[in-house]
ZADO-1210 file (C-alpha; in nm, 4 decimals, padded with zeros to 6 digits):
<atoms>
<atom x="00.0000" y="00.0000" z="00.0000" code="UNK" pos="1"/>
<atom x="00.3047" y="00.2280" z="00.0275" code="UNK" pos="2"/>
<atom x="00.2951" y="00.2679" z="-00.3499" code="UNK" pos="3"/>
<atom x="-00.0652" y="00.3896" z="-00.3459" code="UNK" pos="4"/>
<atom x="00.0236" y="00.6328" z="-00.0645" code="UNK" pos="5"/>
<atom x="00.3103" y="00.7618" z="-00.2822" code="UNK" pos="6"/>
<atom x="00.0666" y="00.8181" z="-00.5692" code="UNK" pos="7"/>
<atom x="-00.1842" y="00.9975" z="-00.3439" code="UNK" pos="8"/>
<atom x="00.0898" y="01.2190" z="-00.1962" code="UNK" pos="9"/>
<atom x="00.2069" y="01.3125" z="-00.5474" code="UNK" pos="10"/>
<atom x="-00.1467" y="01.4039" z="-00.6564" code="UNK" pos="11"/>
<atom x="-00.1941" y="01.6151" z="-00.3417" code="UNK" pos="12"/>
<atom x="00.1394" y="01.7978" z="-00.3812" code="UNK" pos="13"/>
<atom x="00.0789" y="01.8507" z="-00.7530" code="UNK" pos="14"/>
<atom x="-00.2692" y="01.9930" z="-00.7013" code="UNK" pos="15"/>
<atom x="-00.1570" y="02.2207" z="-00.4159" code="UNK" pos="16"/>
<atom x="00.1242" y="02.3669" z="-00.6272" code="UNK" pos="17"/>
<atom x="-00.1165" y="02.4112" z="-00.9188" code="UNK" pos="18"/>
<atom x="-00.3687" y="02.5916" z="-00.6965" code="UNK" pos="19"/>
<atom x="-00.0918" y="02.8180" z="-00.5689" code="UNK" pos="20"/>
<atom x="00.0182" y="02.8838" z="-00.9279" code="UNK" pos="21"/>
<atom x="-00.3321" y="02.9800" z="-01.0399" code="UNK" pos="22"/>
<atom x="-00.3650" y="03.2156" z="-00.7411" code="UNK" pos="23"/>
<atom x="-00.0208" y="03.3716" z="-00.7627" code="UNK" pos="24"/>
<atom x="00.1116" y="03.3429" z="-01.1190" code="UNK" pos="25"/>
<atom x="-00.1893" y="03.3769" z="-01.3490" code="UNK" pos="26"/>
<atom x="-00.1657" y="03.7031" z="-01.5431" code="UNK" pos="27"/>
<atom x="00.1840" y="03.7854" z="-01.4137" code="UNK" pos="28"/>
<atom x="00.5243" y="03.7895" z="-01.5731" code="UNK" pos="29"/>
<atom x="00.7512" y="03.4944" z="-01.4843" code="UNK" pos="30"/>
<atom x="00.8921" y="03.5043" z="-01.1323" code="UNK" pos="31"/>
<atom x="01.2560" y="03.4164" z="-01.0734" code="UNK" pos="32"/>
<atom x="01.2592" y="03.1237" z="-00.8301" code="UNK" pos="33"/>
<atom x="01.6220" y="03.0096" z="-00.8389" code="UNK" pos="34"/>
<atom x="01.8332" y="03.2783" z="-01.0037" code="UNK" pos="35"/>
<atom x="01.9534" y="03.1746" z="-01.3468" code="UNK" pos="36"/>
<atom x="01.8103" y="02.8247" z="-01.3088" code="UNK" pos="37"/>
<atom x="01.4357" y="02.8124" z="-01.2527" code="UNK" pos="38"/>
<atom x="01.1488" y="03.0537" z="-01.3076" code="UNK" pos="39"/>
<atom x="00.7832" y="03.0211" z="-01.2154" code="UNK" pos="40"/>
<atom x="00.5541" y="03.0887" z="-01.5133" code="UNK" pos="41"/>
<atom x="00.1831" y="03.0145" z="-01.5432" code="UNK" pos="42"/>
<atom x="00.1026" y="02.8105" z="-01.8553" code="UNK" pos="43"/>
<atom x="-00.2138" y="02.6275" z="-01.9622" code="UNK" pos="44"/>
<atom x="-00.1163" y="02.3139" z="-02.1558" code="UNK" pos="45"/>
<atom x="-00.3893" y="02.1437" z="-02.3610" code="UNK" pos="46"/>
<atom x="-00.1505" y="01.8759" z="-02.4826" code="UNK" pos="47"/>
<atom x="00.0873" y="01.6249" z="-02.3298" code="UNK" pos="48"/>
<atom x="00.4568" y="01.6597" z="-02.2519" code="UNK" pos="49"/>
<atom x="00.6243" y="01.9227" z="-02.4695" code="UNK" pos="50"/>
<atom x="00.2707" y="02.0258" z="-02.5762" code="UNK" pos="51"/>
<atom x="00.2466" y="01.7346" z="-02.8188" code="UNK" pos="52"/>
<atom x="-00.1062" y="01.6479" z="-02.9291" code="UNK" pos="53"/>
<atom x="-00.2306" y="01.9923" z="-02.8282" code="UNK" pos="54"/>
<atom x="-00.6075" y="02.0061" z="-02.8037" code="UNK" pos="55"/>
<atom x="-00.6512" y="01.6288" z="-02.7661" code="UNK" pos="56"/>
<atom x="-00.8047" y="01.6498" z="-02.4175" code="UNK" pos="57"/>
<atom x="-01.0503" y="01.3653" z="-02.4739" code="UNK" pos="58"/>
<atom x="-00.7761" y="01.1341" z="-02.5954" code="UNK" pos="59"/>
<atom x="-00.5869" y="01.1868" z="-02.2679" code="UNK" pos="60"/>
<atom x="-00.9061" y="01.1574" z="-02.0628" code="UNK" pos="61"/>
<atom x="-00.9723" y="00.8227" z="-02.2330" code="UNK" pos="62"/>
<atom x="-00.6166" y="00.6876" z="-02.2140" code="UNK" pos="63"/>
<atom x="-00.5343" y="00.7837" z="-01.8558" code="UNK" pos="64"/>
<atom x="-00.7840" y="00.5433" z="-01.6905" code="UNK" pos="65"/>
<atom x="-00.6443" y="00.2641" z="-01.9083" code="UNK" pos="66"/>
<atom x="-00.2880" y="00.3419" z="-01.7946" code="UNK" pos="67"/>
<atom x="-00.4038" y="00.3739" z="-01.4322" code="UNK" pos="68"/>
<atom x="-00.5868" y="00.0411" z="-01.4610" code="UNK" pos="69"/>
<atom x="-00.2795" y="-00.1354" z="-01.5981" code="UNK" pos="70"/>
<atom x="-00.0554" y="00.0086" z="-01.3255" code="UNK" pos="71"/>
<atom x="-00.3041" y="-00.0848" z="-01.0503" code="UNK" pos="72"/>
<atom x="-00.3383" y="-00.4363" z="-01.1932" code="UNK" pos="73"/>
<atom x="00.0406" y="-00.4797" z="-01.1918" code="UNK" pos="74"/>
<atom x="00.0612" y="-00.3560" z="-00.8315" code="UNK" pos="75"/>
<atom x="-00.2368" y="-00.5437" z="-00.6825" code="UNK" pos="76"/>
<atom x="-00.1867" y="-00.8660" z="-00.8801" code="UNK" pos="77"/>
<atom x="00.1753" y="-00.8610" z="-00.7580" code="UNK" pos="78"/>
<atom x="00.3132" y="-00.8926" z="-01.1100" code="UNK" pos="79"/>
<atom x="00.6065" y="-00.6893" z="-00.9775" code="UNK" pos="80"/>
<atom x="00.7242" y="-00.7394" z="-00.6206" code="UNK" pos="81"/>
<atom x="01.0499" y="-00.5431" z="-00.6282" code="UNK" pos="82"/>
<atom x="01.0269" y="-00.2185" z="-00.4256" code="UNK" pos="83"/>
<atom x="01.2080" y="-00.0116" z="-00.6885" code="UNK" pos="84"/>
<atom x="00.9705" y="-00.1327" z="-00.9588" code="UNK" pos="85"/>
<atom x="00.6683" y="-00.0622" z="-00.7400" code="UNK" pos="86"/>
<atom x="00.7886" y="00.2818" z="-00.6294" code="UNK" pos="87"/>
<atom x="00.8468" y="00.3775" z="-00.9926" code="UNK" pos="88"/>
<atom x="00.4927" y="00.2675" z="-01.0807" code="UNK" pos="89"/>
<atom x="00.3552" y="00.4665" z="-00.7852" code="UNK" pos="90"/>
<atom x="00.5380" y="00.7745" z="-00.9130" code="UNK" pos="91"/>
<atom x="00.3975" y="00.7365" z="-01.2660" code="UNK" pos="92"/>
<atom x="00.0510" y="00.6663" z="-01.1246" code="UNK" pos="93"/>
<atom x="00.0553" y="00.9797" z="-00.9082" code="UNK" pos="94"/>
<atom x="00.1774" y="01.1978" z="-01.1936" code="UNK" pos="95"/>
<atom x="-00.0782" y="01.0599" z="-01.4368" code="UNK" pos="96"/>
<atom x="-00.3608" y="01.1170" z="-01.1896" code="UNK" pos="97"/>
<atom x="-00.2392" y="01.4698" z="-01.1075" code="UNK" pos="98"/>
<atom x="-00.2594" y="01.5761" z="-01.4723" code="UNK" pos="99"/>
<atom x="-00.5842" y="01.3800" z="-01.5185" code="UNK" pos="100"/>
<atom x="-00.7520" y="01.5869" z="-01.2456" code="UNK" pos="101"/>
<atom x="-00.6542" y="01.9047" z="-01.4325" code="UNK" pos="102"/>
<atom x="-00.7864" y="01.7788" z="-01.7644" code="UNK" pos="103"/>
<atom x="-01.1169" y="01.6780" z="-01.6076" code="UNK" pos="104"/>
<atom x="-01.1711" y="01.9919" z="-01.4001" code="UNK" pos="105"/>
<atom x="-01.0044" y="02.2641" z="-01.6069" code="UNK" pos="106"/>
<atom x="-00.9805" y="02.1271" z="-01.9590" code="UNK" pos="107"/>
<atom x="-00.6035" y="02.1816" z="-01.9557" code="UNK" pos="108"/>
<atom x="-00.3000" y="02.1071" z="-01.7387" code="UNK" pos="109"/>
<atom x="-00.1447" y="02.3860" z="-01.5324" code="UNK" pos="110"/>
<atom x="00.2328" y="02.4050" z="-01.5768" code="UNK" pos="111"/>
<atom x="00.4612" y="02.6389" z="-01.3828" code="UNK" pos="112"/>
<atom x="00.8294" y="02.5399" z="-01.3791" code="UNK" pos="113"/>
<atom x="01.0478" y="02.6939" z="-01.6478" code="UNK" pos="114"/>
<atom x="01.4211" y="02.6490" z="-01.6867" code="UNK" pos="115"/>
<atom x="01.5880" y="02.9907" z="-01.7103" code="UNK" pos="116"/>
<atom x="01.9078" y="02.8710" z="-01.8775" code="UNK" pos="117"/>
<atom x="01.7685" y="02.6659" z="-02.1666" code="UNK" pos="118"/>
<atom x="01.4676" y="02.6703" z="-02.3989" code="UNK" pos="119"/>
<atom x="01.2577" y="02.3868" z="-02.2575" code="UNK" pos="120"/>
<atom x="00.8825" y="02.3346" z="-02.2172" code="UNK" pos="121"/>
<atom x="00.7222" y="02.4524" z="-01.8933" code="UNK" pos="122"/>
<atom x="00.6303" y="02.1581" z="-01.6678" code="UNK" pos="123"/>
<atom x="00.4708" y="02.0700" z="-01.3333" code="UNK" pos="124"/>
<atom x="00.5074" y="01.8354" z="-01.0346" code="UNK" pos="125"/>
<atom x="00.3073" y="01.5588" z="-01.2063" code="UNK" pos="126"/>
<atom x="00.5348" y="01.5766" z="-01.5127" code="UNK" pos="127"/>
<atom x="00.8417" y="01.5446" z="-01.2907" code="UNK" pos="128"/>
<atom x="00.7099" y="01.2260" z="-01.1302" code="UNK" pos="129"/>
<atom x="00.5918" y="01.0740" z="-01.4583" code="UNK" pos="130"/>
<atom x="00.9382" y="01.1325" z="-01.6072" code="UNK" pos="131"/>
<atom x="01.1417" y="01.0244" z="-01.3032" code="UNK" pos="132"/>
<atom x="00.9131" y="00.7273" z="-01.2367" code="UNK" pos="133"/>
<atom x="00.9349" y="00.6204" z="-01.6001" code="UNK" pos="134"/>
<atom x="01.3145" y="00.6450" z="-01.6009" code="UNK" pos="135"/>
<atom x="01.3334" y="00.4564" z="-01.2708" code="UNK" pos="136"/>
<atom x="01.1076" y="00.1844" z="-01.4126" code="UNK" pos="137"/>
<atom x="01.3296" y="00.1515" z="-01.7207" code="UNK" pos="138"/>
<atom x="01.6361" y="00.1187" z="-01.4942" code="UNK" pos="139"/>
<atom x="01.4528" y="-00.1404" z="-01.2820" code="UNK" pos="140"/>
<atom x="01.3454" y="-00.3356" z="-01.5914" code="UNK" pos="141"/>
<atom x="01.6933" y="-00.3338" z="-01.7478" code="UNK" pos="142"/>
<atom x="01.8527" y="-00.4389" z="-01.4168" code="UNK" pos="143"/>
<atom x="01.5949" y="-00.7194" z="-01.3820" code="UNK" pos="144"/>
<atom x="01.6639" y="-00.8462" z="-01.7330" code="UNK" pos="145"/>
<atom x="02.0404" y="-00.8380" z="-01.6754" code="UNK" pos="146"/>
<atom x="01.9911" y="-01.0247" z="-01.3476" code="UNK" pos="147"/>
<atom x="01.7711" y="-01.2865" z="-01.5147" code="UNK" pos="148"/>
<atom x="02.0283" y="-01.3325" z="-01.7917" code="UNK" pos="149"/>
<atom x="02.3010" y="-01.3899" z="-01.5297" code="UNK" pos="150"/>
<atom x="02.0871" y="-01.6436" z="-01.3453" code="UNK" pos="151"/>
<atom x="02.0138" y="-01.8263" z="-01.6704" code="UNK" pos="152"/>
<atom x="02.3841" y="-01.8280" z="-01.7606" code="UNK" pos="153"/>
<atom x="02.4775" y="-01.9707" z="-01.4176" code="UNK" pos="154"/>
<atom x="02.2077" y="-02.2350" z="-01.4481" code="UNK" pos="155"/>
<atom x="02.3417" y="-02.3416" z="-01.7859" code="UNK" pos="156"/>
<atom x="02.6981" y="-02.3509" z="-01.6513" code="UNK" pos="157"/>
<atom x="02.5841" y="-02.5591" z="-01.3528" code="UNK" pos="158"/>
<atom x="02.4114" y="-02.8014" z="-01.5913" code="UNK" pos="159"/>
<atom x="02.7383" y="-02.8447" z="-01.7788" code="UNK" pos="160"/>
<atom x="02.6363" y="-02.6156" z="-02.0600" code="UNK" pos="161"/>
<atom x="02.3838" y="-02.8582" z="-02.2035" code="UNK" pos="162"/>
<atom x="02.0125" y="-02.8259" z="-02.2413" code="UNK" pos="163"/>
<atom x="01.7864" y="-03.1285" z="-02.2409" code="UNK" pos="164"/>
<atom x="01.7792" y="-03.2644" z="-02.5916" code="UNK" pos="165"/>
<atom x="02.1255" y="-03.1182" z="-02.6694" code="UNK" pos="166"/>
<atom x="02.3036" y="-03.4440" z="-02.5967" code="UNK" pos="167"/>
<atom x="02.3635" y="-03.6914" z="-02.8801" code="UNK" pos="168"/>
</atoms>
C-alpha cells in the first residue's frame, strides 16, 4: 500500500502547487525562483509533454484510466514485487492522476516550472514524477533483465552447458 500512498501524496502535492500557481502566477510575468536556473511561469497546456497532441483532451481523458488500470493491476496482482519497480509505478501513477484531475476539471493542465538557462517546455510536479518514475522503471526493468540473464547463464553452466535434448 506504500505505493498507493506515494501516488496519493504526489497528486496532493501537484494539485496544491497548481492551486498556488493559479492564485499567484496567473496574469503575471515569470517570477525568478532560483536565479539563473528556474522561473515560475503560469502556462495552460492542452496537450501532453512538450505540448504534443495539443487540443486532444478527450484522448488523454480516455487513455489515462487505461494506464491507471494497468498500473493498478500490476501492483495489486503482484506482477512486480520489487520495491524499486513498485515505487516507480507509484510515481507514474501519481503523476498521471495529477494531470488527469486538471484535464477533467479545467480542460487543460497547469504548468509552472520553467528552466531559465535553456529553452525547454514549462512543466509541473506531475510531469516530474511521470518522467522520473518512467526512467526509474526503465532502470529497474533493465537491471531485472540483466539479473535474469546472469541467473540463466549460471544455471546453464551448472548443468554443464547442455540443455535437455542437446546431448547426442
